[in-house]
C-alpha positions as CSV (number, residue, x, y, z in Angstrom):
1,M,10.5,-14.0,-12.5
2,P,13.9,-12.1,-12.7
3,F,16.0,-12.1,-9.6
4,A,16.1,-8.3,-9.7
5,L,12.4,-8.2,-9.0
6,Y,13.0,-9.9,-5.6
7,I,15.7,-7.3,-4.8
8,L,13.1,-4.6,-5.4
9,G,10.8,-6.6,-3.1
10,L,13.4,-6.4,-0.4
11,A,13.5,-2.6,-0.5
12,V,9.7,-2.5,-0.6
13,F,9.7,-4.7,2.5
14,A,11.6,-2.0,4.5
15,Q,9.3,0.7,3.1
16,G,6.2,-1.3,3.9
17,T,7.4,-1.9,7.4
18,S,7.7,1.9,7.8
19,E,4.4,2.6,6.4
20,F,2.4,0.0,8.3
21,M,4.3,-0.2,11.6
22,L,2.6,2.8,13.1
23,S,-0.5,0.8,13.6
24,G,1.2,-0.9,16.6
25,L,3.1,2.2,17.7
26,I,0.5,5.0,17.7
27,P,-0.6,4.7,21.4
28,D,3.1,4.9,22.5
29,I,3.9,7.8,20.1
30,A,0.8,9.7,21.4
31,R,1.8,9.3,25.0
32,D,5.5,10.1,24.4
33,L,4.9,13.2,22.4
34,G,1.8,14.4,24.3
35,V,-0.8,14.3,21.5
36,S,-4.2,12.7,21.1
37,L,-4.7,9.2,19.6
38,S,-6.4,10.7,16.5
39,A,-3.6,13.2,16.1
40,A,-1.0,10.5,16.2
41,G,-3.1,8.6,13.6
42,A,-2.4,11.6,11.3
43,L,1.1,10.3,11.0
44,T,-0.2,7.5,8.8
45,S,-2.4,10.0,6.8
46,A,0.7,12.3,6.4
47,F,2.7,9.4,5.0
48,A,-0.1,8.5,2.6
49,A,-0.6,12.2,1.5
50,G,3.1,12.5,0.8
51,M,2.9,9.4,-1.5
52,V,-0.2,10.9,-3.3
53,V,1.7,14.1,-4.1
54,G,5.1,12.4,-4.5
55,A,4.1,9.5,-6.8
56,P,3.6,11.5,-10.0
57,L,6.2,14.2,-9.2
58,T,9.0,11.9,-8.2
59,A,8.1,9.5,-11.0
60,I,8.5,12.4,-13.5
61,A,11.8,13.3,-11.9
62,G,12.9,9.7,-12.0
63,M,12.2,9.6,-15.7
64,R,15.3,11.7,-16.3
65,L,17.6,9.3,-14.5
66,P,18.7,5.8,-15.2
67,R,16.4,3.6,-13.1
68,R,19.1,2.2,-10.8
69,R,20.3,5.7,-9.9
70,A,16.8,6.9,-9.3
71,L,16.0,3.9,-7.0
72,L,19.2,4.4,-5.0
73,A,18.6,8.2,-4.6
74,F,15.1,7.6,-3.3
75,L,16.2,4.9,-0.9
76,V,19.1,7.0,0.5
77,V,16.6,9.8,1.3
78,F,14.3,7.3,2.9
79,V,17.0,6.1,5.3
80,L,18.1,9.5,6.3
81,V,14.6,10.8,7.2
82,H,14.1,7.7,9.4
83,V,17.2,8.5,11.3
84,A,15.8,12.0,11.8
85,G,12.5,10.6,12.9
86,A,14.2,8.3,15.4
87,V,16.0,11.2,17.2
88,T,13.4,14.0,17.2
89,T,11.3,15.0,20.2
90,S,8.9,17.2,18.2
91,F,5.6,15.8,16.9
92,A,5.8,18.5,14.1
93,V,9.2,17.3,13.0
94,L,8.1,13.7,13.2
95,L,5.2,14.6,11.0
96,L,7.5,16.2,8.5
97,T,9.8,13.2,8.4
98,R,6.8,11.0,7.5
99,V,5.9,13.2,4.6
100,L,9.5,13.2,3.3
101,A,9.8,9.4,3.8
102,A,6.6,9.1,1.8
103,L,7.9,11.2,-1.1
104,A,11.0,9.0,-1.2
105,N,8.8,5.8,-1.0
106,A,6.5,7.1,-3.7
107,G,9.4,7.7,-6.1
108,F,10.9,4.4,-5.4
109,L,7.6,2.5,-5.8
110,A,6.7,4.3,-9.0
111,V,10.1,3.7,-10.6
112,G,10.2,0.2,-9.2
113,L,6.8,-0.7,-10.7
114,A,7.9,0.7,-14.1
115,A,11.1,-1.3,-13.8
116,A,9.3,-4.5,-12.8
117,V,6.8,-4.5,-15.6
118,A,9.6,-3.8,-18.1
119,M,11.4,-7.0,-16.9
120,V,8.5,-9.3,-17.7
121,P,6.4,-10.3,-20.8
122,P,3.4,-8.0,-21.5
123,G,0.9,-10.4,-20.1
124,A,2.6,-10.9,-16.8
125,K,2.1,-7.5,-15.2
126,G,0.0,-8.9,-12.4
127,R,2.7,-11.5,-11.5
128,A,5.4,-8.8,-11.5
129,T,3.2,-6.6,-9.3
130,S,2.6,-9.4,-6.9
131,V,6.4,-9.9,-6.3
132,L,6.8,-6.2,-5.4
133,L,3.7,-6.2,-3.2
134,G,5.0,-9.4,-1.6
135,G,7.5,-7.2,0.1
136,V,4.7,-5.1,1.6
137,T,2.9,-8.2,2.8
138,L,6.1,-9.7,4.3
139,A,6.4,-6.3,6.1
140,C,3.0,-7.0,7.6
141,V,4.0,-10.6,8.6
142,A,7.4,-9.8,10.1
143,G,8.3,-6.2,9.9
144,V,5.2,-4.6,11.5
145,P,4.9,-7.1,14.4
146,G,8.7,-6.9,14.8
147,G,8.4,-3.1,15.0
148,A,5.6,-3.4,17.6
149,V,7.8,-5.7,19.7
150,L,10.7,-3.3,19.5
151,G,8.4,-0.5,20.4
152,Q,7.1,-2.2,23.4
153,A,10.6,-3.4,24.6
154,L,12.8,-0.4,23.6
155,G,10.3,2.4,22.7
156,W,8.9,3.4,19.4
157,R,12.1,5.1,18.3
158,A,13.8,1.7,18.1
159,A,11.4,0.7,15.3
160,F,12.5,3.8,13.2
161,W,16.2,2.8,13.7
162,A,15.4,-0.7,12.6
163,V,13.8,0.4,9.3
164,A,16.9,2.5,8.5
165,L,19.2,-0.5,9.2
166,V,17.1,-2.9,7.2
167,S,17.2,-0.6,4.2
168,L,21.0,-0.7,4.0
169,P,21.3,-4.2,2.6
170,A,18.7,-3.2,0.0
171,L,20.8,-0.3,-1.0
172,Y,23.7,-2.6,-1.7
173,A,21.6,-5.2,-3.4
174,I,20.1,-2.7,-5.8
175,F,23.5,-1.3,-6.7
176,R,24.7,-4.8,-7.5
177,S,21.6,-6.3,-9.1
178,I,19.4,-3.6,-10.9
179,P,20.5,-2.7,-14.5
180,D,21.5,0.9,-14.9
181,T,19.1,1.4,-17.7
182,A,18.6,4.6,-19.7
183,P,16.1,7.2,-18.5
184,A,12.5,6.0,-18.8
185,A,11.2,8.9,-20.8
186,P,10.8,8.2,-24.5
187,G,14.0,9.2,-26.2
188,G,15.2,10.6,-22.8
189,E,13.5,13.8,-23.8
190,G,11.6,14.5,-20.6
191,L,8.6,16.8,-20.9
192,P,7.2,15.7,-24.3
193,G,7.2,12.1,-23.0
194,V,5.6,13.2,-19.8
195,R,2.8,15.0,-21.6
196,E,2.2,11.9,-23.8
197,E,2.0,9.6,-20.8
198,L,-0.3,11.9,-18.8
199,R,-2.8,11.6,-21.7
200,A,-3.5,8.1,-20.5
201,L,-5.5,9.8,-17.7
202,R,-8.2,10.7,-20.3
203,D,-9.2,7.0,-20.3
204,T,-12.3,6.7,-18.2
205,R,-11.6,3.0,-17.7
206,L,-8.3,3.8,-16.1
207,L,-9.9,6.5,-13.9
208,V,-12.6,4.1,-12.7
209,V,-10.0,1.4,-11.8
210,L,-8.0,3.9,-9.9
211,L,-11.1,5.1,-8.0
212,L,-11.9,1.5,-7.0
213,A,-8.3,1.0,-5.8
214,A,-8.5,4.1,-3.7
215,L,-11.8,3.1,-2.1
216,V,-10.6,-0.4,-1.3
217,N,-7.3,0.8,0.1
218,A,-9.1,3.5,2.2
219,A,-11.2,0.7,3.8
220,T,-8.0,-1.3,4.5
221,F,-6.1,1.6,6.1
222,C,-9.2,2.9,8.0
223,T,-9.3,-0.2,10.2
224,F,-5.7,-1.3,10.1
225,T,-4.5,2.1,11.4
226,Y,-6.6,1.7,14.5
227,L,-6.3,-2.1,14.9
228,A,-4.3,-1.9,18.1
229,P,-6.9,0.0,20.1
230,L,-9.7,-2.1,18.6
231,V,-8.3,-5.5,19.7
232,T,-7.2,-4.2,23.1
233,G,-10.1,-1.9,23.9
234,V,-13.0,-3.9,22.5
235,S,-11.7,-7.5,22.1
236,G,-10.0,-7.4,25.4
237,L,-6.6,-8.8,24.2
238,P,-3.6,-7.7,26.2
239,G,-1.2,-5.2,24.6
240,G,1.4,-7.9,24.3
241,Q,-0.8,-9.8,21.8
242,V,-1.0,-6.8,19.4
243,P,2.1,-8.0,17.4
244,V,0.5,-11.4,17.0
245,V,-2.7,-9.8,15.6
246,L,-0.7,-7.7,13.2
247,A,1.2,-10.8,12.1
248,L,-2.0,-12.5,11.3
249,F,-3.2,-9.6,9.2
250,G,0.2,-9.8,7.4
251,I,-0.1,-13.6,6.8
252,G,-3.5,-12.9,5.3
253,S,-2.2,-10.1,3.1
254,F,0.6,-12.4,1.9
255,A,-2.0,-15.0,1.0
256,G,-4.1,-12.3,-0.8
257,V,-1.1,-11.1,-2.9
258,S,-0.3,-14.7,-3.8
259,I,-3.9,-15.2,-5.0
260,A,-3.8,-12.0,-7.0
261,G,-0.4,-13.1,-8.5
262,R,-2.1,-16.3,-9.9
263,L,-5.4,-14.8,-11.0
264,S,-5.1,-11.1,-11.7
265,D,-3.6,-11.6,-15.2
266,T,-6.3,-14.1,-16.3
267,R,-9.3,-14.0,-14.0
268,P,-9.5,-10.6,-12.3
269,A,-13.3,-10.5,-12.4
270,R,-13.6,-13.5,-10.2
271,V,-11.3,-11.9,-7.6
272,L,-13.0,-8.5,-7.7
273,V,-16.6,-9.6,-7.6
274,A,-16.4,-12.4,-5.1
275,G,-13.6,-10.8,-3.1
276,G,-15.4,-7.4,-3.0
277,I,-18.6,-8.9,-1.6
278,A,-16.8,-11.0,1.0
279,L,-14.7,-7.9,1.9
280,L,-17.8,-5.9,2.6
281,A,-19.3,-8.6,4.8
282,G,-16.0,-9.1,6.6
283,W,-15.7,-5.5,7.7
284,A,-19.3,-5.4,8.9
285,L,-18.8,-8.7,10.8
286,L,-15.6,-7.4,12.4
287,A,-17.4,-4.3,13.7
288,A,-20.3,-6.4,15.0
289,T,-18.3,-9.2,16.6
290,A,-15.1,-7.4,17.8
291,G,-16.1,-8.1,21.4
292,S,-15.2,-11.7,20.8
293,P,-11.4,-12.2,20.7
294,V,-11.7,-15.4,18.6
295,A,-14.0,-13.8,16.0
296,A,-11.8,-10.7,15.9
297,V,-8.6,-12.7,15.3
298,L,-10.2,-14.9,12.6
299,L,-11.6,-11.9,10.8
300,V,-8.3,-10.0,10.9
301,L,-6.7,-12.9,9.1
302,A,-9.6,-13.1,6.6
303,Q,-9.7,-9.3,5.9
304,G,-6.0,-9.2,5.3
305,T,-6.4,-11.9,2.7
306,L,-9.4,-10.3,1.0
307,S,-8.0,-6.7,1.1
308,F,-4.8,-7.5,-0.6
309,A,-6.2,-10.0,-3.1
310,V,-8.7,-7.3,-4.3
311,G,-6.3,-4.4,-4.0
312,S,-3.4,-6.2,-5.8
313,T,-5.8,-7.2,-8.6
314,L,-6.9,-3.6,-9.0
315,I,-3.2,-2.4,-9.2
316,A,-2.5,-5.0,-12.0
317,Q,-5.6,-3.9,-13.8
318,A,-4.6,-0.2,-13.5
319,L,-1.2,-1.1,-15.0
320,Y,-2.9,-2.8,-17.9
321,A,-5.3,0.1,-18.4
322,A,-2.3,2.6,-18.3
323,S,-0.3,0.7,-21.0
324,A,0.1,4.0,-22.8
325,A,2.1,5.3,-19.8
326,P,4.8,2.7,-19.2
327,S,6.8,5.1,-17.0
328,L,4.1,6.9,-15.1
329,G,1.5,4.1,-14.9
330,G,3.1,2.9,-11.6
331,S,2.8,6.4,-10.2
332,F,-0.9,6.6,-11.1
333,A,-1.5,3.3,-9.2
334,T,0.7,4.5,-6.3
335,A,-1.2,7.8,-6.1
336,A,-4.6,6.1,-6.1
337,L,-3.7,3.6,-3.4
338,N,-2.4,6.4,-1.2
339,V,-5.4,8.7,-1.8
340,G,-7.2,5.8,-0.1
341,A,-4.5,5.4,2.5
342,T,-4.9,9.2,3.3
343,A,-8.6,9.2,3.4
344,G,-9.1,5.9,5.3
345,P,-7.2,6.9,8.6
346,A,-8.7,10.4,8.4
347,L,-12.2,9.0,8.2
348,G,-11.5,6.5,11.0
349,G,-10.0,9.3,13.1
350,L,-13.1,11.5,12.5
351,A,-15.3,8.6,13.7
352,L,-13.1,8.1,16.8
353,A,-13.1,11.9,17.5
354,A,-16.9,11.9,17.3
355,D,-16.9,9.4,20.2
356,L,-18.4,6.6,18.0
357,G,-16.2,4.1,19.7
358,H,-13.4,1.8,18.6
359,R,-15.8,-0.3,16.5
360,S,-16.4,2.7,14.2
361,P,-13.4,2.3,11.9
362,P,-14.5,-1.2,10.6
363,W,-18.0,0.2,10.0
364,V,-16.5,3.0,8.0
365,S,-14.4,0.4,6.1
366,A,-17.6,-1.5,5.2
367,L,-19.2,1.7,3.9
368,L,-16.1,2.4,1.7
369,V,-16.2,-1.1,0.2
370,A,-20.0,-0.7,-0.4
371,T,-19.3,2.5,-2.3
372,A,-16.6,0.7,-4.4
373,L,-19.1,-2.1,-5.2
374,A,-21.7,0.5,-6.2
375,V,-19.2,2.2,-8.5
376,A,-18.3,-1.2,-10.1
377,L,-21.9,-2.1,-10.7
378,L,-23.2,1.3,-11.9
379,T,-20.4,2.5,-14.2
380,R,-19.9,1.3,-17.8
381,P,-16.0,1.2,-17.7
382,A,-16.1,-1.1,-14.7
383,R,-18.6,-3.4,-16.3
384,R,-16.4,-3.5,-19.4
385,L,-13.5,-4.5,-17.2
386,L,-15.5,-7.3,-15.5
387,H,-16.8,-8.7,-18.8
388,A,-13.6,-8.3,-21.0
389,P,-12.3,-11.6,-22.4
390,G,-10.2,-13.4,-19.9
391,G,-10.9,-10.5,-17.5
392,T,-8.1,-8.4,-18.9
393,P,-8.8,-4.9,-20.3
394,A,-9.4,-4.5,-24.0
395,G,-6.2,-4.3,-26.0
396,E,-4.2,-6.6,-23.7
397,T,-3.3,-10.2,-24.3
398,P,-4.2,-12.4,-21.3
399,A,-1.3,-14.2,-19.7
400,G,-1.1,-17.9,-19.6
401,P,-1.8,-19.7,-16.3
C-alpha cells in the first residue's frame, strides 16, 4: 500500500477520535452544561447528521479542487471548530461546532476515500479502505480511551484541545506526502461530471448495500454511544474502568478492520453472512448478560470486532458497486454510514428517555441487525452480491489474496 494512504489514516485517526470520544465524555458534558444524558447524546447524532448532509455536498465541492488542497482545507476547518468547542460554555454552540466538524470530516473522508482507491489497483479497494478505517479503529484503541482519561483528569474540554493538537502533524504530513492532483471531476468540468456520477444511485444493488451499511452502523453507534452508562450502571464497573472498556472495543474494531482488509475483496459473503448472524447474537447477549462485568467486557471486545468486520466489508462493496462514481462513491458510503450513526444514538436515546433502562440500547442494536439480515435475505440485489463469483459485485475483477 502507498505510504500516502497511511498519512490519510493519521488524519482519520484524529477525526475518529473526535467522533467516538463522546461515548466516554457524555456524562461529564451533561453535568457541566446542565443538560440531560439523552440531550448530550444528541451531540453524537449531530455529528453524524452533519456527515450525512456534508458527505455529498463537500465531496462535490472537493471535486473542483486538487485533492491535496481539498484535504488541507477540510482539516483546517476541523481543527478550528474543535478549538471553538473547547472554549464554549453554551450547549447550543457546542452542538453547532459538532455539525461543522462533521461537515469538514465528511469532506475529508469522501475525498480521502476517492484518493485512496485511486492509488491502488482496481481489485484492491477493500484493502485501501481498511487502511483508512484503520485510523478510525486506532482512534477507538488509543484516542477514545485517551480522551476519556483526559476528560476524567482535566475535564472534557481537554479532549477537544487534544484532538486539535493531534490534527496539526497530519496537516503537515498531508502537505508533504499527498500528490496535488487535478480536480477529481471528469475533465475538471464540475456539474456535468457530478450529474454523471449521481446516476450511479440508480443502481439498486448499490442502494441495498448502502442500506445494509446504514443499519449495521446504526446498531454499532446505538450501543457505543451509551456504553459508559451501560458498564457503570448495569455491569457495576467503576468510572475509572470506562477507558479500558472503550480500548477493548477499539482493539476489537482494529481486528475487525484487519479481517475485512484480508477478505472484503475476495470473500465478502463469508464475512457478511457469518459476521451478521454473530453480530445479532452478540448484541442480544450483551443486553441479557450486561449485569456480569466479565461477560460485558468480553462481549464489548467481540462486538467491536464483528461490527467493524461487517461494516468495513460493506463499505468496500459499496465502493465496488459505485465504480461508475469514482469521485462521489466515497461520499455515498460516508453518507450511508452516518445515516446509521445518526439514527442509532437517536433510537438509543429514545429507549433511554422511555425509561427502558441502560440495557435497552443493545436490544435496539440487535433489532437493527436483525432488520439488516432480513433485507439481505429478502432482496434480490443483496442475494446477487452474496452469490457473485468471488463475492465481488458483477463487473469487478476479484483481487488476489
